Biopython code that builds the backbone (N, CA, C, O; Angstrom):
import numpy as np
from Bio.PDB.StructureBuilder import StructureBuilder

atoms = [
    (1, "UNK", "N", (91.216, 82.448, 61.308)),
    (1, "UNK", "CA", (92.495, 81.773, 61.362)),
    (1, "UNK", "C", (92.878, 81.201, 59.994)),
    (1, "UNK", "O", (94.048, 81.229, 59.614)),
    (2, "UNK", "N", (91.904, 80.688, 59.264)),
    (2, "UNK", "CA", (92.208, 80.135, 57.954)),
    (2, "UNK", "C", (92.478, 81.222, 56.928)),
    (2, "UNK", "O", (93.191, 80.997, 55.949)),
    (3, "UNK", "N", (91.924, 82.367, 57.145)),
    (3, "UNK", "CA", (92.016, 83.455, 56.182)),
    (3, "UNK", "C", (93.382, 84.124, 56.212)),
    (3, "UNK", "O", (93.894, 84.521, 55.165)),
    (4, "UNK", "N", (93.978, 84.256, 57.385)),
    (4, "UNK", "CA", (95.163, 85.098, 57.513)),
    (4, "UNK", "C", (96.372, 84.394, 58.104)),
    (4, "UNK", "O", (97.220, 85.037, 58.722)),
    (5, "UNK", "N", (96.461, 83.106, 57.927)),
    (5, "UNK", "CA", (97.625, 82.410, 58.459)),
    (5, "UNK", "C", (98.096, 81.351, 57.485)),
    (5, "UNK", "O", (97.401, 80.987, 56.536)),
    (6, "UNK", "N", (99.282, 80.875, 57.745)),
    (6, "UNK", "CA", (99.844, 79.792, 56.947)),
    (6, "UNK", "C", (99.753, 78.503, 57.764)),
    (6, "UNK", "O", (100.755, 77.826, 57.994)),
    (7, "UNK", "N", (98.559, 78.185, 58.187)),
    (7, "UNK", "CA", (98.367, 76.981, 58.986)),
    (7, "UNK", "C", (98.711, 75.755, 58.151)),
    (7, "UNK", "O", (98.322, 75.666, 56.987)),
    (8, "UNK", "N", (99.440, 74.810, 58.741)),
    (8, "UNK", "CA", (99.749, 73.586, 57.998)),
    (8, "UNK", "C", (98.486, 72.772, 57.741)),
    (8, "UNK", "O", (97.473, 72.965, 58.413)),
    (9, "UNK", "N", (98.544, 71.861, 56.769)),
    (9, "UNK", "CA", (97.354, 71.086, 56.419)),
    (9, "UNK", "C", (96.692, 70.381, 57.603)),
    (9, "UNK", "O", (95.464, 70.316, 57.663)),
    (10, "UNK", "N", (97.466, 69.859, 58.531)),
    (10, "UNK", "CA", (96.872, 69.149, 59.682)),
    (10, "UNK", "C", (96.028, 70.095, 60.533)),
    (10, "UNK", "O", (94.964, 69.708, 61.016)),
    (11, "UNK", "N", (96.490, 71.327, 60.721)),
    (11, "UNK", "CA", (95.727, 72.314, 61.499)),
    (11, "UNK", "C", (94.480, 72.711, 60.726)),
    (11, "UNK", "O", (93.397, 72.817, 61.302)),
    (12, "UNK", "N", (94.626, 72.929, 59.436)),
    (12, "UNK", "CA", (93.468, 73.270, 58.615)),
    (12, "UNK", "C", (92.417, 72.163, 58.671)),
    (12, "UNK", "O", (91.223, 72.440, 58.784)),
    (13, "UNK", "N", (92.858, 70.926, 58.592)),
    (13, "UNK", "CA", (91.927, 69.799, 58.651)),
    (13, "UNK", "C", (91.229, 69.738, 60.006)),
    (13, "UNK", "O", (90.035, 69.447, 60.077)),
    (14, "UNK", "N", (91.968, 70.011, 61.082)),
    (14, "UNK", "CA", (91.366, 70.003, 62.423)),
    (14, "UNK", "C", (90.321, 71.108, 62.550)),
    (14, "UNK", "O", (89.256, 70.890, 63.128)),
    (15, "UNK", "N", (90.615, 72.284, 62.019)),
    (15, "UNK", "CA", (89.647, 73.380, 62.058)),
    (15, "UNK", "C", (88.413, 73.043, 61.232)),
    (15, "UNK", "O", (87.289, 73.359, 61.621)),
    (16, "UNK", "N", (88.629, 72.412, 60.109)),
    (16, "UNK", "CA", (87.540, 71.986, 59.234)),
    (16, "UNK", "C", (86.624, 71.015, 59.974)),
    (16, "UNK", "O", (85.401, 71.130, 59.902)),
    (17, "UNK", "N", (87.226, 70.053, 60.690)),
    (17, "UNK", "CA", (86.424, 69.099, 61.473)),
    (17, "UNK", "C", (85.703, 69.806, 62.617)),
    (17, "UNK", "O", (84.577, 69.442, 62.953)),
    (18, "UNK", "N", (86.337, 70.809, 63.216)),
    (18, "UNK", "CA", (85.716, 71.551, 64.314)),
    (18, "UNK", "C", (84.479, 72.308, 63.838)),
    (18, "UNK", "O", (83.496, 72.422, 64.570)),
    (19, "UNK", "N", (84.528, 72.821, 62.622)),
    (19, "UNK", "CA", (83.367, 73.534, 62.066)),
    (19, "UNK", "C", (82.143, 72.625, 62.062)),
    (19, "UNK", "O", (81.026, 73.081, 62.307)),
    (20, "UNK", "N", (82.350, 71.350, 61.786)),
    (20, "UNK", "CA", (81.238, 70.397, 61.742)),
    (20, "UNK", "C", (80.563, 70.216, 63.097)),
    (20, "UNK", "O", (79.430, 69.740, 63.163)),
    (21, "UNK", "N", (81.239, 70.586, 64.168)),
    (21, "UNK", "CA", (80.684, 70.437, 65.519)),
    (21, "UNK", "C", (79.858, 71.646, 65.963)),
    (21, "UNK", "O", (79.174, 71.582, 66.985)),
    (22, "UNK", "N", (79.912, 72.729, 65.221)),
    (22, "UNK", "CA", (79.164, 73.936, 65.581)),
    (22, "UNK", "C", (77.686, 73.687, 65.284)),
    (22, "UNK", "O", (77.332, 73.276, 64.179)),
    (23, "UNK", "N", (76.812, 73.941, 66.286)),
    (23, "UNK", "CA", (75.377, 73.699, 66.066)),
    (23, "UNK", "C", (74.837, 74.452, 64.854)),
    (23, "UNK", "O", (75.184, 75.610, 64.625)),
    (24, "UNK", "N", (73.995, 73.787, 64.091)),
    (24, "UNK", "CA", (73.262, 74.318, 62.941)),
    (24, "UNK", "C", (74.099, 74.511, 61.678)),
    (24, "UNK", "O", (73.558, 74.913, 60.648)),
    (25, "UNK", "N", (75.399, 74.237, 61.728)),
    (25, "UNK", "CA", (76.205, 74.332, 60.513)),
    (25, "UNK", "C", (75.726, 73.275, 59.535)),
    (25, "UNK", "O", (75.452, 72.136, 59.912)),
    (26, "UNK", "N", (75.629, 73.667, 58.282)),
    (26, "UNK", "CA", (75.134, 72.756, 57.255)),
    (26, "UNK", "C", (76.202, 72.537, 56.190)),
    (26, "UNK", "O", (76.856, 73.483, 55.750)),
    (27, "UNK", "N", (76.368, 71.302, 55.786)),
    (27, "UNK", "CA", (77.237, 70.977, 54.672)),
    (27, "UNK", "C", (76.430, 71.173, 53.397)),
    (27, "UNK", "O", (75.373, 70.565, 53.231)),
    (28, "UNK", "N", (76.920, 72.015, 52.498)),
    (28, "UNK", "CA", (76.197, 72.323, 51.271)),
    (28, "UNK", "C", (76.671, 71.495, 50.082)),
    (28, "UNK", "O", (76.045, 71.518, 49.023)),
    (29, "UNK", "N", (77.766, 70.770, 50.249)),
    (29, "UNK", "CA", (78.319, 70.013, 49.128)),
    (29, "UNK", "C", (79.209, 70.898, 48.280)),
    (29, "UNK", "O", (79.661, 71.950, 48.730)),
    (30, "UNK", "N", (79.460, 70.474, 47.059)),
    (30, "UNK", "CA", (80.346, 71.216, 46.175)),
    (30, "UNK", "C", (79.643, 72.489, 45.693)),
    (30, "UNK", "O", (78.455, 72.486, 45.370)),
    (31, "UNK", "N", (80.425, 73.577, 45.657)),
    (31, "UNK", "CA", (79.860, 74.872, 45.279)),
    (31, "UNK", "C", (80.939, 75.698, 44.588)),
    (31, "UNK", "O", (82.117, 75.607, 44.933)),
    (32, "UNK", "N", (80.536, 76.491, 43.627)),
    (32, "UNK", "CA", (81.463, 77.365, 42.911)),
    (32, "UNK", "C", (81.236, 78.798, 43.366)),
    (32, "UNK", "O", (80.109, 79.292, 43.370)),
    (33, "UNK", "N", (82.336, 79.466, 43.754)),
    (33, "UNK", "CA", (82.222, 80.858, 44.200)),
    (33, "UNK", "C", (82.128, 81.791, 42.994)),
    (33, "UNK", "O", (82.322, 81.350, 41.861)),
    (34, "UNK", "N", (81.833, 83.075, 43.220)),
    (34, "UNK", "CA", (81.700, 84.002, 42.087)),
    (34, "UNK", "C", (82.961, 84.161, 41.239)),
    (34, "UNK", "O", (82.884, 84.647, 40.110)),
    (35, "UNK", "N", (84.131, 83.756, 41.770)),
    (35, "UNK", "CA", (85.372, 83.838, 40.994)),
    (35, "UNK", "C", (85.636, 82.560, 40.201)),
    (35, "UNK", "O", (86.630, 82.470, 39.482)),
    (36, "UNK", "N", (84.745, 81.569, 40.330)),
    (36, "UNK", "CA", (84.877, 80.345, 39.555)),
    (36, "UNK", "C", (85.605, 79.207, 40.239)),
    (36, "UNK", "O", (85.846, 78.175, 39.614)),
    (37, "UNK", "N", (85.964, 79.363, 41.510)),
    (37, "UNK", "CA", (86.632, 78.299, 42.251)),
    (37, "UNK", "C", (85.589, 77.354, 42.839)),
    (37, "UNK", "O", (84.583, 77.800, 43.392)),
    (38, "UNK", "N", (85.826, 76.059, 42.720)),
    (38, "UNK", "CA", (84.881, 75.079, 43.243)),
    (38, "UNK", "C", (85.481, 74.362, 44.436)),
    (38, "UNK", "O", (86.640, 73.947, 44.418)),
    (39, "UNK", "N", (84.671, 74.227, 45.471)),
    (39, "UNK", "CA", (85.121, 73.539, 46.669)),
    (39, "UNK", "C", (83.941, 73.094, 47.506)),
    (39, "UNK", "O", (82.784, 73.285, 47.130)),
    (40, "UNK", "N", (84.246, 72.506, 48.633)),
    (40, "UNK", "CA", (83.240, 72.019, 49.558)),
    (40, "UNK", "C", (82.766, 73.181, 50.421)),
    (40, "UNK", "O", (83.580, 73.867, 51.039)),
    (41, "UNK", "N", (81.455, 73.406, 50.467)),
    (41, "UNK", "CA", (80.906, 74.571, 51.165)),
    (41, "UNK", "C", (80.173, 74.169, 52.435)),
    (41, "UNK", "O", (79.509, 73.134, 52.497)),
    (42, "UNK", "N", (80.315, 75.022, 53.446)),
    (42, "UNK", "CA", (79.539, 74.891, 54.675)),
    (42, "UNK", "C", (78.841, 76.219, 54.923)),
    (42, "UNK", "O", (79.327, 77.276, 54.519)),
    (43, "UNK", "N", (77.706, 76.151, 55.585)),
    (43, "UNK", "CA", (76.872, 77.333, 55.817)),
    (43, "UNK", "C", (76.583, 77.483, 57.300)),
    (43, "UNK", "O", (76.335, 76.499, 57.997)),
    (44, "UNK", "N", (76.618, 78.711, 57.771)),
    (44, "UNK", "CA", (76.175, 79.073, 59.104)),
    (44, "UNK", "C", (74.857, 79.817, 58.904)),
    (44, "UNK", "O", (74.868, 81.039, 58.759)),
    (45, "UNK", "N", (73.723, 79.115, 58.891)),
    (45, "UNK", "CA", (72.457, 79.718, 58.454)),
    (45, "UNK", "C", (71.803, 80.629, 59.495)),
    (45, "UNK", "O", (72.096, 80.569, 60.689)),
    (46, "UNK", "N", (70.900, 81.475, 58.983)),
    (46, "UNK", "CA", (70.003, 82.237, 59.846)),
    (46, "UNK", "C", (69.052, 81.259, 60.526)),
    (46, "UNK", "O", (68.897, 80.131, 60.059)),
    (47, "UNK", "N", (68.410, 81.670, 61.622)),
    (47, "UNK", "CA", (67.413, 80.792, 62.254)),
    (47, "UNK", "C", (66.313, 80.347, 61.288)),
    (47, "UNK", "O", (65.714, 79.288, 61.476)),
    (48, "UNK", "N", (66.048, 81.141, 60.268)),
    (48, "UNK", "CA", (65.037, 80.785, 59.271)),
    (48, "UNK", "C", (65.489, 79.635, 58.373)),
    (48, "UNK", "O", (64.683, 79.047, 57.652)),
    (49, "UNK", "N", (66.803, 79.317, 58.424)),
    (49, "UNK", "CA", (67.351, 78.279, 57.567)),
    (49, "UNK", "C", (67.971, 78.811, 56.294)),
    (49, "UNK", "O", (68.635, 78.068, 55.572)),
    (50, "UNK", "N", (67.764, 80.105, 56.002)),
    (50, "UNK", "CA", (68.373, 80.699, 54.803)),
    (50, "UNK", "C", (69.878, 80.861, 55.024)),
    (50, "UNK", "O", (70.321, 81.041, 56.158)),
    (51, "UNK", "N", (70.666, 80.799, 53.946)),
    (51, "UNK", "CA", (72.117, 80.968, 54.099)),
    (51, "UNK", "C", (72.457, 82.314, 54.734)),
    (51, "UNK", "O", (71.806, 83.324, 54.468)),
    (52, "UNK", "N", (73.492, 82.307, 55.580)),
    (52, "UNK", "CA", (73.983, 83.540, 56.177)),
    (52, "UNK", "C", (75.447, 83.742, 55.822)),
    (52, "UNK", "O", (75.797, 84.727, 55.171)),
    (53, "UNK", "N", (76.293, 82.832, 56.238)),
    (53, "UNK", "CA", (77.723, 82.889, 55.936)),
    (53, "UNK", "C", (78.154, 81.544, 55.378)),
    (53, "UNK", "O", (78.032, 80.518, 56.047)),
    (54, "UNK", "N", (78.651, 81.552, 54.166)),
    (54, "UNK", "CA", (79.089, 80.322, 53.507)),
    (54, "UNK", "C", (80.605, 80.394, 53.354)),
    (54, "UNK", "O", (81.147, 81.394, 52.883)),
    (55, "UNK", "N", (81.274, 79.327, 53.755)),
    (55, "UNK", "CA", (82.715, 79.183, 53.563)),
    (55, "UNK", "C", (82.936, 78.072, 52.548)),
    (55, "UNK", "O", (82.307, 77.017, 52.634)),
    (56, "UNK", "N", (83.825, 78.301, 51.589)),
    (56, "UNK", "CA", (84.109, 77.318, 50.552)),
    (56, "UNK", "C", (85.572, 76.898, 50.677)),
    (56, "UNK", "O", (86.477, 77.731, 50.633)),
    (57, "UNK", "N", (85.789, 75.583, 50.833)),
    (57, "UNK", "CA", (87.117, 75.033, 51.059)),
    (57, "UNK", "C", (87.545, 74.134, 49.911)),
    (57, "UNK", "O", (86.726, 73.431, 49.319)),
    (58, "UNK", "N", (88.836, 74.164, 49.601)),
    (58, "UNK", "CA", (89.401, 73.194, 48.672)),
    (58, "UNK", "C", (89.302, 71.831, 49.353)),
    (58, "UNK", "O", (89.802, 71.660, 50.466)),
    (59, "UNK", "N", (88.678, 70.882, 48.714)),
    (59, "UNK", "CA", (88.425, 69.587, 49.335)),
    (59, "UNK", "C", (89.716, 68.801, 49.579)),
    (59, "UNK", "O", (89.765, 67.982, 50.496)),
    (60, "UNK", "N", (90.742, 69.029, 48.795)),
    (60, "UNK", "CA", (91.992, 68.287, 48.956)),
    (60, "UNK", "C", (92.913, 68.917, 49.994)),
    (60, "UNK", "O", (93.468, 68.211, 50.836)),
    (61, "UNK", "N", (93.082, 70.242, 49.944)),
    (61, "UNK", "CA", (94.043, 70.914, 50.829)),
    (61, "UNK", "C", (93.389, 71.554, 52.046)),
    (61, "UNK", "O", (94.084, 71.935, 52.987)),
    (62, "UNK", "N", (92.084, 71.677, 52.044)),
    (62, "UNK", "CA", (91.297, 72.338, 53.086)),
    (62, "UNK", "C", (91.611, 73.835, 53.148)),
    (62, "UNK", "O", (91.334, 74.486, 54.155)),
    (63, "UNK", "N", (92.183, 74.375, 52.086)),
    (63, "UNK", "CA", (92.458, 75.812, 51.989)),
    (63, "UNK", "C", (91.137, 76.548, 51.798)),
    (63, "UNK", "O", (90.270, 76.109, 51.042)),
    (64, "UNK", "N", (90.995, 77.677, 52.497)),
    (64, "UNK", "CA", (89.805, 78.508, 52.326)),
    (64, "UNK", "C", (89.872, 79.173, 50.957)),
    (64, "UNK", "O", (90.795, 79.938, 50.677)),
    (65, "UNK", "N", (88.897, 78.880, 50.110)),
    (65, "UNK", "CA", (88.849, 79.450, 48.762)),
    (65, "UNK", "C", (88.027, 80.717, 48.697)),
    (65, "UNK", "O", (88.364, 81.644, 47.960)),
    (66, "UNK", "N", (86.944, 80.766, 49.469)),
    (66, "UNK", "CA", (86.070, 81.919, 49.381)),
    (66, "UNK", "C", (85.062, 81.977, 50.499)),
    (66, "UNK", "O", (84.840, 81.007, 51.224)),
    (67, "UNK", "N", (84.458, 83.141, 50.618)),
    (67, "UNK", "CA", (83.413, 83.394, 51.599)),
    (67, "UNK", "C", (82.268, 84.108, 50.903)),
    (67, "UNK", "O", (82.486, 84.907, 49.993)),
    (68, "UNK", "N", (81.062, 83.820, 51.330)),
    (68, "UNK", "CA", (79.878, 84.514, 50.829)),
    (68, "UNK", "C", (78.999, 84.859, 52.024)),
    (68, "UNK", "O", (78.799, 84.025, 52.908)),
    (69, "UNK", "N", (78.479, 86.063, 52.057)),
    (69, "UNK", "CA", (77.545, 86.488, 53.098)),
    (69, "UNK", "C", (76.222, 86.856, 52.448)),
    (69, "UNK", "O", (76.188, 87.454, 51.372)),
    (70, "UNK", "N", (75.150, 86.498, 53.104)),
    (70, "UNK", "CA", (73.799, 86.719, 52.588)),
    (70, "UNK", "C", (72.981, 87.519, 53.586)),
    (70, "UNK", "O", (73.157, 87.379, 54.796)),
    (71, "UNK", "N", (72.082, 88.361, 53.077)),
    (71, "UNK", "CA", (71.142, 89.079, 53.915)),
    (71, "UNK", "C", (70.036, 88.145, 54.368)),
    (71, "UNK", "O", (69.911, 87.030, 53.862)),
    (72, "UNK", "N", (69.241, 88.596, 55.311)),
    (72, "UNK", "CA", (68.145, 87.760, 55.825)),
    (72, "UNK", "C", (67.108, 87.449, 54.748)),
    (72, "UNK", "O", (66.299, 86.534, 54.903)),
    (73, "UNK", "N", (67.137, 88.220, 53.651)),
    (73, "UNK", "CA", (66.224, 87.948, 52.531)),
    (73, "UNK", "C", (66.779, 86.897, 51.573)),
    (73, "UNK", "O", (66.117, 86.530, 50.603)),
    (74, "UNK", "N", (67.998, 86.410, 51.845)),
    (74, "UNK", "CA", (68.609, 85.391, 51.009)),
    (74, "UNK", "C", (69.452, 85.931, 49.873)),
    (74, "UNK", "O", (70.028, 85.154, 49.111)),
    (75, "UNK", "N", (69.538, 87.259, 49.740)),
    (75, "UNK", "CA", (70.328, 87.863, 48.659)),
    (75, "UNK", "C", (71.806, 87.928, 49.045)),
    (75, "UNK", "O", (72.143, 88.255, 50.183)),
    (76, "UNK", "N", (72.677, 87.617, 48.096)),
    (76, "UNK", "CA", (74.117, 87.714, 48.306)),
    (76, "UNK", "C", (74.484, 89.176, 48.538)),
    (76, "UNK", "O", (74.181, 90.034, 47.709)),
    (77, "UNK", "N", (75.139, 89.461, 49.671)),
    (77, "UNK", "CA", (75.493, 90.839, 50.002)),
    (77, "UNK", "C", (76.989, 91.109, 49.907)),
    (77, "UNK", "O", (77.407, 92.259, 49.773)),
    (78, "UNK", "N", (77.796, 90.056, 49.975)),
    (78, "UNK", "CA", (79.239, 90.235, 50.021)),
    (78, "UNK", "C", (79.899, 88.912, 49.668)),
    (78, "UNK", "O", (79.416, 87.851, 50.064)),
    (79, "UNK", "N", (80.988, 88.967, 48.933)),
    (79, "UNK", "CA", (81.766, 87.755, 48.702)),
    (79, "UNK", "C", (83.236, 88.103, 48.590)),
    (79, "UNK", "O", (83.609, 89.210, 48.202)),
    (80, "UNK", "N", (84.052, 87.136, 48.938)),
    (80, "UNK", "CA", (85.495, 87.256, 48.834)),
    (80, "UNK", "C", (86.033, 85.958, 48.264)),
    (80, "UNK", "O", (85.605, 84.878, 48.670)),
    (81, "UNK", "N", (86.964, 86.051, 47.330)),
    (81, "UNK", "CA", (87.643, 84.881, 46.800)),
    (81, "UNK", "C", (89.130, 85.019, 47.096)),
    (81, "UNK", "O", (89.723, 86.074, 46.866)),
    (82, "UNK", "N", (89.719, 83.963, 47.600)),
    (82, "UNK", "CA", (91.143, 83.945, 47.884)),
    (82, "UNK", "C", (91.820, 83.215, 46.733)),
    (82, "UNK", "O", (91.815, 81.986, 46.672)),
    (83, "UNK", "N", (92.399, 83.984, 45.827)),
    (83, "UNK", "CA", (92.949, 83.433, 44.599)),
    (83, "UNK", "C", (94.408, 83.013, 44.731)),
    (83, "UNK", "O", (94.853, 82.075, 44.069)),
    (84, "UNK", "N", (95.146, 83.706, 45.584)),
    (84, "UNK", "CA", (96.569, 83.423, 45.719)),
    (84, "UNK", "C", (97.028, 83.906, 47.086)),
    (84, "UNK", "O", (96.591, 84.952, 47.567)),
    (85, "UNK", "N", (97.892, 83.153, 47.693)),
    (85, "UNK", "CA", (98.500, 83.593, 48.952)),
    (85, "UNK", "C", (99.921, 83.068, 49.012)),
    (85, "UNK", "O", (100.243, 82.040, 48.417)),
    (86, "UNK", "N", (100.773, 83.789, 49.743)),
    (86, "UNK", "CA", (102.146, 83.347, 49.914)),
    (86, "UNK", "C", (102.751, 84.039, 51.118)),
    (86, "UNK", "O", (102.264, 85.072, 51.576)),
    (87, "UNK", "N", (103.814, 83.451, 51.615)),
    (87, "UNK", "CA", (104.567, 84.023, 52.720)),
    (87, "UNK", "C", (105.618, 84.950, 52.116)),
    (87, "UNK", "O", (106.303, 84.585, 51.160)),
    (88, "UNK", "N", (105.741, 86.144, 52.676)),
    (88, "UNK", "CA", (106.722, 87.109, 52.173)),
    (88, "UNK", "C", (107.628, 87.558, 53.311)),
    (88, "UNK", "O", (107.250, 87.504, 54.481)),
    (89, "UNK", "N", (108.810, 87.994, 52.958)),
    (89, "UNK", "CA", (109.762, 88.459, 53.971)),
    (89, "UNK", "C", (109.602, 89.944, 54.268)),
    (89, "UNK", "O", (110.099, 90.434, 55.282)),
    (90, "UNK", "N", (108.906, 90.664, 53.384)),
    (90, "UNK", "CA", (108.648, 92.090, 53.611)),
    (90, "UNK", "C", (107.403, 92.486, 52.844)),
    (90, "UNK", "O", (106.964, 91.771, 51.943)),
    (91, "UNK", "N", (106.834, 93.628, 53.205)),
    (91, "UNK", "CA", (105.644, 94.126, 52.529)),
    (91, "UNK", "C", (106.008, 94.685, 51.158)),
    (91, "UNK", "O", (107.080, 95.265, 50.989)),
    (92, "UNK", "N", (105.129, 94.517, 50.188)),
    (92, "UNK", "CA", (105.373, 95.115, 48.870)),
    (92, "UNK", "C", (105.447, 96.640, 48.982)),
    (92, "UNK", "O", (104.820, 97.230, 49.861)),
    (93, "UNK", "N", (106.212, 97.272, 48.092)),
    (93, "UNK", "CA", (106.410, 98.727, 48.143)),
    (93, "UNK", "C", (105.096, 99.510, 48.099)),
    (93, "UNK", "O", (104.984, 100.554, 48.742)),
    (94, "UNK", "N", (104.105, 99.026, 47.355)),
    (94, "UNK", "CA", (102.853, 99.778, 47.243)),
    (94, "UNK", "C", (102.077, 99.796, 48.555)),
    (94, "UNK", "O", (101.216, 100.656, 48.740)),
    (95, "UNK", "N", (102.358, 98.876, 49.465)),
    (95, "UNK", "CA", (101.711, 98.917, 50.786)),
    (95, "UNK", "C", (102.445, 99.846, 51.734)),
    (95, "UNK", "O", (101.888, 100.281, 52.741)),
    (96, "UNK", "N", (103.683, 100.147, 51.417)),
    (96, "UNK", "CA", (104.486, 101.015, 52.279)),
    (96, "UNK", "C", (104.398, 102.474, 51.850)),
    (96, "UNK", "O", (104.692, 103.371, 52.640)),
    (97, "UNK", "N", (103.996, 102.719, 50.607)),
    (97, "UNK", "CA", (103.940, 104.062, 50.071)),
    (97, "UNK", "C", (102.813, 104.855, 50.722)),
    (97, "UNK", "O", (101.735, 104.314, 50.966)),
    (98, "UNK", "N", (103.049, 106.111, 50.999)),
    (98, "UNK", "CA", (102.014, 106.988, 51.584)),
    (98, "UNK", "C", (101.394, 107.887, 50.524)),
    (98, "UNK", "O", (100.583, 108.752, 50.853)),
    (99, "UNK", "N", (101.755, 107.702, 49.271)),
    (99, "UNK", "CA", (101.212, 108.545, 48.182)),
    (99, "UNK", "C", (99.807, 108.159, 47.879)),
    (99, "UNK", "O", (99.182, 108.749, 46.998)),
]
sb = StructureBuilder()
sb.init_structure("model")
sb.init_model(0)
sb.init_chain("A")
sb.init_seg("    ")
for serial, (resi, resn, name, xyz) in enumerate(atoms, 1):
    if name == "N":
        sb.init_residue(resn, " ", resi, " ")
    sb.init_atom(name, np.array(xyz, "f"), 0.0, 1.0, " ", f" {name:<3s}", serial, name[0])
structure = sb.get_structure()
């Protein structure tokens, strides 16, 4: 929901608080993603306690800045950084082109 919507700050904050209620979620504190954005990170760990899925939020706006996924060995396997988002009235031409 945070990744693909224009949720207002109050909804984002409510979702952020809801994450804290999920069993075993860990607050990691401030963290910088591979794109250089720093925010407050939470982890959904493996049963072993190693990181599994880390979400990084802007501490002021609660905007999702990035995601990191880790293998059971603790190695980073995937990451995404959300650098810019906006509401548009139509799709850009390059998304409509079939070439």
